[in-house]
MARROKE-425877 format. One record per residue: x, y, z of N, C-alpha, C, O, CB in turn. Coordinates in steps of 0.1 Angstrom, whole numbers, plus 5000, padded with zeros to 4 digits. Glycine has a CB too. Example, Ala and Ser with C-alpha at 12.3 -4.5 7.8 and 13.67 -1.06 7.14 Angstrom:
// residues 2
513249435078512349555078513249675078514249675085511349555090
512849785071513749895071512950005079513450115080514149945057
END
This chain:
// residues 96
167987787976168087897967169187997971169088117967166687967967
170087957979171188047983171988087971172488207971172087967993
172088007961172888047949172288167942172988247936172987927940
170988177943170288287936170688417943170988517936168688277937
170788427956171188547963172688567960173088687958170988527978
173488467960174988477957175088537943175988627940175688347958
174288487933174388537919173888677918174588767912173488447910
172788717924172288847923173188947930173389057924170888857930
173788917941174589007949176088997944176989067949174588977963
176388917934177688897928178788867938179888907937178089027921
178388787949179388747959180488667954181688687959178688677970
180288587944181388487940181988537927182888467922180788357938
181588647921182188687908183688707909184388667900181488817904
184188757920185688777921186388647922187488627916185988857934
185788547928186388417928186488357914187488287911185488317937
185488377906185488327893186488407885187288347877184088337886
186588537887187688617880189088567884189988557875187488767883
189288537896190588487901190888347894191988327890190588467916
189888257894190088127887190488147873191388087868188888047889
189788237866190088267852191488327850192188297841188988347845
191788417859193188477859194288377861195288377854193288587870
193988277870194988167871195188097858196288067855194488077883
194088057852194187987839194988067829195788017821192787957834
194688197828195388287819196888287822197788287812194888427819
197288297834198688297838199388167834200488167829198888327853
198688057837199287927834199387907819200387857814198387817840
198387957811198487957797199688037792200387987783197188007790
199888157797201088237793202388167797203288177789200988377800
202388097808203588027812203887917802205087897798203487977826
202887847798203087737788203587797775204487737768201787667786
203087907771203587977759204988017760205787997751202688107756
205388067772206788097774207687977773208887987769206988167788
207187857777207887737776207887667762208387567760207387637787
207187737753207187687739205887617734205887567723208287587738
204887617743203587557738202987647728202987767728202687537750
202387577718201687647707200187607708199787547718202187617693
199387647698197987627698197587487697196387447700197287707687
198487397693198187257692198487177705198187057706198887197680
199087247714199487177727198287137735197487227738200487267735
198187007739196986967746196787037759195687067764196986817748
197887067766197787127779197387277778196587327786199187127787
197887337767197487477765195987477762195287577766198287537753
195487377754194087377751193187357763192087417764193787257741
193687287773192887277785192687407792191587447796193687177795
193787487793193687617799192887717790192087797796195087677801
192987697777192187787768190687757770189887847769192587767754
190287637772188887597772188287577786187187537787188787467765
189087617796188587597810187987717817187687717828189687537818
187987827810187487957816185987937820185187867813187588067806
185687997831184287987837183588107832183988227835184387977852
182488087825181588197822180588217833179788127837180788167808
180688337840179888357852178388337850177788257858180088507856
177788387840176388367837175988217836175088167842175888447825
176788147828176488007825176687927838175987837841177487957814
177787957846177987887858176787897868176387797873179287957865
176288017870175088027879173887967873173087917880174888177882
173687987860172487927853172487777855171387717857172387967839
173587717854173687567856173387527870172587437872175087517852
173887607880173587577894172087597897171487517903174487657903
171587717892170187747895169287647888168187617894169887887890
169687607877168887507870168787377878167687317879169487477856
169887337884169887217892168987237904168287137908171287177896
168987357910168087387921166587387918165787347925168487517928
166387437906164987447901164387317896163087307896164887557891
165187227891164587107885163587027894162486997889165787007882
163986997906162986927915161687007917160586957918163586887928
161887137919160687227921159787227909158587207910161187367924
160387247897159587247885158987117882157787107878160487297873
159687007885159186877883157986847892156986797888160286767886
158086887905156886877914155686957909154586907909157286927928
155887077905154787157900154187097888152987097886155287297896
154987047879154486977867153686857870152586837865155686937857
154186777880153386657884152086697890151086627888154186567893
152086797898150886847905149786887894148586867896151186957915
150286957884149387017874149086917863148286957853149987137869
149586797863149286707852147786677850147286647839149986567854
146986687861145586657861144786777857143586767855145186607875
145386897856144687017852144087007838144686937830145587137853
142987067836142387067822143187147812142987127800140987117823
144087227817144887317808146187257803146887317796145187447815
146487127808147687067804147486987791146386957787148186977815
148586957784148586887772148886737774149186667764149486947761
148886697786149286557789148486447783148886337781149386537804
147186477781146286377776146086377760145386297755144886387782
146786467754146686467739147586357733148686347736147186607734
146986287724147686177717148186237704147486237693146686057714
149386287704149986357693150286257681150186297669151286427696
150586137684150786037674149586017665149686017653151285907680
148385997672147185987664146786107657146286107645145985947674
147086227663146786347656147586367643146986397633147186467666
148886337644149686347632149286237622149286267610151186327635
148986117626148586007617147286047610147186027598148285877625
146286117617145086157610145386267600144686267589144086217621
146286347602146686457592147286387580146986427569147686557599
148186287582148786227571147886137563147886137550149986137576
146986067570145985987563144986067556144086017549145285887572
END
């Protein structure tokens, strides 16, 4: 969960801003060299920006997946779960 602390304390935000600035500079350089909006290399730079929130949410999601999976497996036997409901039969009964 180190990434959670890094996200909350904004430790890596400057790094992401620097990476995005590099992409912007490279895109400007391509424009100076004659690239237009159809240039495939220019499109790479245009579409490679890192969105800070999405970046961290993806990383945190990967960290949380095994934890949530373990919790779900542990609670499968609880009476409050929907794991034993036969939805196919339920829908079939409604249709019939």
